[in-house]
N, C-alpha and C positions, 0 to 999 in steps of 0.2 A: 269358503265355509270351513274347510279343513284347517286353515291357519288361524282361526279364531281361538283366543286363549280361553279355555274352559275354567270354571271355578270348581275346584274339587275339595270335598270334605274328606280329609284323610284321618281315619279313626284308628287310634292306637291305644294299647293298654300297657301301662307300666314301663314305657320306653321313651321314645322321642317326644319332646325335646328335653325332657328333664333327666333322663338316664341314658347311659351308654349301652353297648351291646350290638349284636348283629342286626337286629331289626332297626335300631336307631341309625346305624351306618347306612342301611338300605334307604331309610326314609330321608336322611340328610342328602344323599346323592340324588334321589328322586326329585325332591323339592328344589334343589339347586340346579339340576341339569335339564329337566323336562321343559321344552320350549312352548308347548301348546296348552299349558295349564298354570294356574296359580292356586295356592293351597290355603285352606283353613284347617288348622290342626285341631282335632278333638281328642284330647288326651285324658284317658281314664286312669286315675291313679288311686293308690291305697289312701294316701294322705294328701293334704294341700301342699303343693310344691311352690317355691318362691323364686327359684333360680334356674335358668336354662343352662344346659350343658353344652349347647351348640350356638354358634352365631347364625341367626336365622336369616334366610334370603328367600324371596319369592313367596312370602307368607303374608296373607291378608289379615289373619286373626288367629289367636290361640285360645281355644275354649278348654278349660280344665274342669274335670268332674271328679272330685275326690270322694269316691263312693264308700270308703271305710273310715273316713275321718270322724272324730268325735262329734263335730257339728255337721249339720246338713250342708250340702254344697251351696245352697242359696244363702246360707249364713256367712259364707266366705266370698261369694262371687255373685254379681248381678248378671243374669243371663239374657236380659232383654232390656228394652228401653222403658219398661213399665216402672212407675214410681214405687217407692216403698209402701205408700198408702194403698196402691192397687194390690200389692202383695198381701197386705193385711186383710183387705176386703175379700180376696180370694180365699184366704184361710178361714175367715169368719163365715163365709157362705157355705163351707163344707159341713153340711148338716147331717145328722143321723138319717134323716129322710132321704137325702140324695144318695148317701152311701148304701142304704138298704135297697133302694129301688133301682139304682143305676149301676153301682159298682159291684155289689155282692154277687150278682149273677155272672159277671165277667170274671171275677176272682175265682169263683167255684169252677167255671169253665176252664180257666188256666190250670187249676190243680188237677182236674181230670185229664187234661191234655198231656201234662207232664208224665203221667203214668201210662199213656197210650203209645203204641208203636204201630200206628197205621198211617200210610201215606195220605189218606183222605183227611186225617186230622190236621195236616199242615195248613190247609185252607182255613179251617176253624181257628187254628193258632194265630194265623195272620189276622183274621177278622177280630179275634179277641184283643190282640195288641192294638189294632187300629181303634177299636172302641175305647180301650183304656186311654189311648192317646187323646181322643176326643174328650173323655171325661176329665183328664188332668189339665186340659187347656182351660177348663172352667173351675176346677176344684184343686185344693192343696194336696200334694202327695203325702207329706208327713202326717197331716191330720187324718187323712183317709186310712193309710196303712197302719196307723197306731190306734185306730178306733176299736173299741171293745167288740163290736159286731163282726169286724174282720177277723179278729182273733177267734171268736166263737165259731164262725163259719169255717175257718181254717182247721181248727181242732176236730170239728164234727166231720168234715169232708175227708181229712187225712185218715181218721180212724175208720171211716166207712170204706175208703179205698183199700186200706190195709187190714180189713176185718179178718183175713185169713191168718194174720199174725198170731203166733202162740204167745209171744212175750208182750207185756204191756209196754207201750211207747211212753217214755218218761216225759215229764214236763220240760226238762232240760233239752231233750232232743227236739221236742216240738218248738221250743223257743229258738233254738239254733236254726232249725229248718226255716221258720218264718223270717228270721233275720237274714238268711241267705237270699230268699226270694225278694225281700224288701230291698236289699242292696243291689242284686243283679239287674232288676228291672227298673231301677231308679232313673236311668236316662230317658225312659218313656215320657217323663214329666218335664224334660228340659228342652227348650226351644233351640233350633239351629238356624243359621242364616241361609239365605237363598243360594243354592249352588246348582251346578249342572250334573255332577256325578258324586256319588258317595263311594269312597274307596276304603274298605275295611282290611286290617292287617291280620285278622284271624277269624275263622268261622266259628265264633262262640258268642258270648253275651255282648260284645261290642257291635254285633249286628243291630242292636236296638236303636242307637242314634242314626244308623243308616236307614232303618225303617221309618223313623220320624221324618227324615229328609225326603224319603219316597212318598210317605203319606201326604206331606205338605206340598211338595214341589214336583211330584211324579218323576223323580230322577232315577236313572239306572244305578244298580249296585254292582260294584266290582270287588272281588275278594282276592287278596294275595295270601296264600298259605305259606308260612315259613316252616315252623314245626307244625304238625297237625294238632289243632287244639284238642280234639276229642281223644286222640291217642295219648297226649301228654296229661290230659285230665284223668284218664283211666289209670295211668301209671301212678300219678300222685295219690289218687283215692285208694288204690290197691295197697299202697304203703302207709296209709294213714291209720290212726287209732280210733276213727269214728265208729259209732255203732252201726249195726246192719241197716237200720232204718235210715240213718243219715247218709250212709254210702249209697244206698239205693236211690234216695231222693236226688242226691247230687249227680249220680250217673244218669238217671232218667232225664233230669232237667237239662244236663249238658248234651245228651244225645238228641233231645228234641230241638234244642236251639241250634245245634249243628245242622240237623236236617232242614230246619227252616232257613238257615243261612244259604244252603245250597239251592233250595227251592226258589228263593227270592232273587238270587244273583243272576245278573245278565252274563257275567264272565267270572270264571273261577281260575285263578292263575297260580298254580303251585310252583314253587321255586325248584322243584325236582320231580322226576317221574315217579319216585317212590311214593310221594304223597297221594298220587292219583288212586292208588289201590284203596286207601282209606276213604277218599272222597267219594268214589263210586260205591263203596260199601254203605255209605250213609246217604246215598240218593243223588249224588251229583251226576248230571246227564253229560254224556260224552261231548255233545256239541258246545257245551259251555266251557270245557276244559282246554287250557293252553299252558304249557310249561314255559315260564320265562326264567331263565337262570340268572342269578345275581351276577353282576359284573363289577369290576374294580378299575381304578385308575392305574393302569400298568406303567404309566410314565411317572407316577409318584411312588408307587411301591416297587422299588428297583433294588437289585443286589447292591449291597454296600459292604465296605471292609469292616471286619470285626474290630471293636475297640481294643486298643493295645493292652489295657489292663485286664482284659478277659482272654487274651490270646492263648494262654497256656492252660485255660480251664475249659473242659468239655461242657458246653452249655446246651440245655434243652429248653427251648422257649415256648411259652404258651400265652395266648390272650383269651381270657375267659372270665365272665362274671362268676362270682363264687356262689353257686346255688346248686341244688340237688341234681338237676338234669345234666350239668356239666361233669358230674361224678369225679370231683377232685380227689376223693378218697382212693379211687383206683389209680389215679396218677401218682399220688403220694406213695402207695404201696409199690408201684413200679419203680419209683425212685429208690426205695429201700433195696429192691432186688438189684438194680443197676449198680448201686454203691458197693455191693459185695465184689463186683468185678472191676469197677472204675471208681475208686474211693473218693476222688476229687470231683466227681460229677456234680453239676449244679443245675437244678430245675428253677427257672424264674417264671413266675406266673403273674402277668399283668391283668388287672381287672378289678371291678368294684367289690370291695370286701364287705360292704354294708347292705347288699341286696337282701341277703337272708342271714342276719348276724348269728343266729343259732347254728346254722350250717358252717359258717366260717369258724366258729368256736370249736365245732367238732373236728374240723380239718386241722386246726392248730393243735388240738389235743392229740390227734393221730400222728402228727409230725413229731411231737415230743415222745410219744410212746414208741415209735419206730426209730428214734434217735437219728433223725435226718434234719435237724434244725439248721445245720450248716449247709445242707445240700438242697433243701427245698424252701424257696423264698416266695412268700405271698407279697408281691411288690406293690399292690394297689393300682390305682388308675394311672394310665400313661396318656399324657395329653397329645403325643405325636405318634400314633400307632404305626405310621409308615417307617419310623425310625427304630422301633423296638426289636424288629426281627434281625437287625444287624448284629445284635448281641448273641444270637444263637448259632449253633452249628446245625441243629435240626429243630423242627417244630413238632408239637404234640397236641392231640385232642383226644379226650377219653369220655366224651358225652355218651349218655344212654338215649338221647333224642336230639335230633337236629333238623334243620331245614336244608339250606345250602350254605354251610358255614363260611362266613367271611374270613375267619382266622385261617382256614385252610387255603383259600384263594390268595389271601395276602402273603402268607408264608411262601407259597409257590411262586408268586410274582416276584418276591424278594430272593428267589433262587435257593430256597431251603427245601430239602426233602422232608416229608411229613410221615409221622406214625400216627394213625388215627383209627378210631373205632368205626365199624361198618354200620352206621346209622344214617337215616335220612338220605340226603343226596351226596354223601361223602364219596361213595364209589363212582358217582357221576362226575364229580369235580376232579378227582385224581384217579390215576390207574397205577398199575404195578411198576411203571417206569419212573414214577414220581415219589415213591415211598412205599410204606407197608400199611395194609388195612387189617385190623385184628377184631376179634369178637369183643363186644362190650364186657367190661368187668374182668376180663382175662388179663390181670396185671402181670402175670409171669410171661405170657406171650408178648405183651406190649414191651416189657423190659428187655426181652431177648432181641427184639427188633431195634430198640434204642441202642443196645450194646453193639449190634451188628453195624449200624450206621456210624456210631462214634469211633469204632475201631477200624473202619475201612474208609480212609480219606478219598480214595479213587471212586468208590461207589457213591459216597456222599456227594462228591462234586458232579458226577454224571447225572444222578437223580435230580440235583438242584437245577442243572441246565435243562433237563427234560421238563421239569415243573414250570420253569419260566416260559419255555416255548409253548406249553399247553395253555397257559393263561393268554399269551399273545394271540393264539389262534382261535380261542373259544370263548373267553370270559372277560372281554374288555367292557368298559363302561358304555361305549358307544352302542354296542349291541343291546345292552340292557335298557338304555334310555329310549332307543328307537322303538323297541318292542312295546313299551308302555305308551309312548305317544300314539302308536298305531292302534292300540286297544282303546284309548280314550276316543279317538276319532270313530272307531268302529261302533262302540256302544251308543254314541250320540247319533250316528247315521242310522243305526237300527231303530233307535227310538223314534226318529223322524219318520222312518218308513212305516212304523207301526201306527203312529198318529195319523199319517196320511191315509193309510188303509182303513183305519177306523172311521175317518171322516167320509171317505168314499162310500163305505157301507151305510152310514147314517143317511147320506144324501140319497143313495139308491133306495133305501127303505122308505124315505119320506116321499119320494116321487112315485 
C-alpha cells in the first residue's frame, strides 16, 4: 500500500512551470524526484502563459488558470470534457431567479465572513464555499458574478458592514473590491481531475482549488509554506497606495483565507521554523505542523574554479527574481558603499527582470543615480544556475521576506560564503561560520560585511569550506524528498483510518 503511486494535485501561483524562482526550483525537484507520487500541476497565473520554463517529468497534466487575463479562463482553456454547446447551455441557464434564490444568500454570507474574526466562522466559510462550488457546477461563473443583483447586494452589504465609516466609500473602491473577490474565488468554478492528495504551495487563495478537490473526491490537503502568505500580503498592503477601505478588505479577506487554509489542512509543512510563529498565530494546530527544509543536489552544485576573465575582479553574485520582496534597492545601495573602498567591485544579479517591470525600472534608475552602472549588473535569467556561482567570490541576499532560500543553499553548496538578511529561514540555513547575517534594509552594515569578505581571502576560503560542509550534513536533496514521500504516505494512511473509524461507528449505530 505504501509503495502505491499517489496522484497529487500540486497547486502553485505565479511560479512553476512557467516562471523561475525558489518555489519553482522546489517544485521541479519534488516532481522529478518523489517516487511515490505523480503530479497534476494547477498553475494560477496573472495572464495566459504559453511556454514552460522547465522540462516536465512525472507530470500527468498541467491545468492553467489565468485569473487576471483580459478574457475569462474558459475562453482560453477547456477545463473538462464538456462540449462547447454544454458550456453555452450552462451560461443560458444562469437566470436571475437562480441567482437571487440560490447565490445571493451565499454571496452575502461570504461578505460577512470576510469581516469576521471568529474561529467558529471557519466552518461557515467552508460551508459557504462548498455551496458555491455546488452552484457553479450548474451555473456560469461570469454570468453570475457580473449580474446586476450581485452588484446591488454587494454594495448594500458592504455599506452595512462598514456603516461606522465616516468617509463615503467611492464607487471606484467598490468596483475594485468586487473585482478582487471575483478574481480570487474564480477557481471555485473550475473542475479538477481525480487525485489522491491536494498539495498547495501557500496558505492563501490557492487553497480554493484544493477545496474543490476535497469537496469532490474527499482528499486530504497538504500545505507547504515557503514565504508566509499572510506576512508577505501584509507587507505589500502596508506599502500600497490603496484607500483605507480597500486595504481593510484585502487584509480581512487574506486573513480569513489563511485561517481557512490551516483549518482545512491535514498537514502544514513550513520550510523553516520561523514560519511556525505566523502559522500558529493564524490558527494552525501544533499536531499538523512539521518543518521540512529545502534540499539541493549537492553533487550538482559544487565548488568550481572562477572564470579566468573575472579572476582579477571582486565579484558579488546573486540569484534573485527582480521584485519588491527581494529588495534589490538595498543591494544596489550596498554596492555604492562597497565601491568607495573597492572601486572595481562588481555585483552580478541573475534573475527574471520581467516579473515586476515597474520595480526593475526603479532599480535601473537607482543604479544610474548612484553611478554604479559599471559595478551593478542586472544580468537576466541564467539557464544553468549551478554554474553561475562559479563567477562569484561571495554571494548576497537582501530580501525583506523569504522562506528557506535556495540561493543561499546553492551558494553554500558551491563553496561561497554568504552575506544575507535575517529573514525567514536564513539563520536556520546558515550560521556565523558560513558568512554574515544582517538586518534587512541596513545597506551600510551589509556593505561592511561584503568588504570584510572581499578583503580577507583566508576568511573567505574558510567560510566557503564551512558552508559546503553544512550543506552536505543537513540540506541534501535526499533528506528533502524522503520527508515528502513520508508525508504523502502518512496523510493517506490517516485518511484510511478515519474512513474505517467512520464506517465502524455507522455499523455500530445501525446494529
